[in-house]
N, C-alpha and C positions, 0 to 999 in steps of 0.2 A: 487525362485518365489515369496516367502513371501514378499520380499523387493521391488517388482516390482511396488505395488501400491504407495509406498513412491516416487519412481522415476517418475511415471506418475503424481502424485500431484505436485511434484517440477518443472516438466516441463510444466504444464497447470495452476496452481492455481496462479493467479495474486497477492494474499494477501501477506503481509509481515509476514509470520509465520516463526519464527526461525528455526523450524524443517525442513522447506523445503528449507532453504537457503544454498545452496551448489551447486557445479559444477555437475548437474545431468548428463550433457553430458558425462563427463569422468568417473563418477562413475556408471551411469545407462543406457547408450544408448544401451549397449548390452543386459540388461535385457529386455528393452522394444522390441528390436528386437526378442529375444527369445520368449517372451510372444506373439508376433504377429505371429511368426512362429508357436507356439502351436495352437493358434486359427485357423490360416489358415489350418494347418494340420488336426485339428479336423473337420473342414467344409469339406475339401476334402475326408477325411476318411469316415465321416457320410453321406454326401450328393452326392458326386461325384462318390466314388468307391463302395459304398453300393447299393444293389438291393432291390426290393420290397419283396423278400422272405428271406432277411436276418433277422434272429432272434436271440436273445441273448439266448444261451442255458443254461437253469436251470433245475437242477435235480427234479424229482417229489417229493422227500423228501422236498426240499426247497419250491417248489410250494405249497405243502400241508401246511407247517408251516406258510407261508405268507398268505395263504387263511384264515388260523385261525385268522390272524390280520386284514383281510379285504382287503387285496391287491390281487387282481385277474386279473388284466390287465397286461400281459406280452407280448403285440405286439410291444412296441417300445423299445429303449435303456434303459429307466427308466419307471417304472409303473406310470401311470397317476393317480392312486389312492393315491399316495404320492406327486408326483411332478407337477401336473396340477396347472394352475394359479388359478382356483376356490379353490383348496385345500389351497392355500397360505393364503387365508383370514379365515381360522378356527384356533382354538386354537393349534391343533397338527402341523398345516402346519406353524404357526408363530414360535412355538418353534423349530421344525425340520429344517426349511429353514432358517429363520432369525436368531434366537438365536444361532442355531448350526453353521451357518456360521461365526457369529460374534466370537463365541468361537474358532473356528478353526483358523481364522485370528490372534486374540488375542494370543492364545497359540503359533502360529508359530513365532509371534514376540517375545513373552516372552522367549521362548526357543532358540531364536536366529537361527532359521531354521525351516524348515517344515520336515514332517515325512520322506520323501523320502531322503532329504539332510542328516538328521542325520543318518538314517537307511543305506543308501549306503556310503555316503562320509565319515561321521563321524564315523561310526563303522569300515570302512576300514582303517582309520587312527588311530584306537584304541583310540578314545577319550572318557574318562570316562563320560563326561557330554553328549556326544551322547548316550551312553549306558542307562544312567537315563532317557533320554528323550524318547527313544524308549521304555523302560519299562513303562513309563508313557502313552505314546501313545496307547500302547497294553492294558493296564488296562483301560483306558478311552473307547477304542473301545469295549472291552468285557463288561463293564457296559452299554454302550449305546445299544449294540445288544441284550444283555439278559436281562436287566432291564428297561432301558429308553423307547426304541422304543416300547416293548410290552405293557408297561404302558400307553403310549401316544396313541397308535393305539387299545388297547384292550378293 
């Protein structure tokens, strides 16, 4: 999935940027079809197949920990206390959503694959580089969950 944006840009950006000058149809058409299917599947699962009483199950201990950080809305798929549009224009929102999204995208391209690609396919093929990448992903996740997020929201 991490290379899909490149294929999308190669298909749609009219500028003569060397990085996007390749036969995207041969290399990336299936990526675009897969990404479209993921978006469509997410929409069907989230809007068509879900009901008004569907709630994400979160343990009381987790709710208590999150309430200590100011996250109290558990009515949707993600808490509006962190992911609402109004929160985006705050310092924690910019860091979490924009900078975090950039770093995830950059890291996926720098590691030559995303977390699930390395963890599932790379480790199954016994690739040492995937082991290093997965260890890095876990360390980054632990630092984010236990240091960065409490610091930003606390």
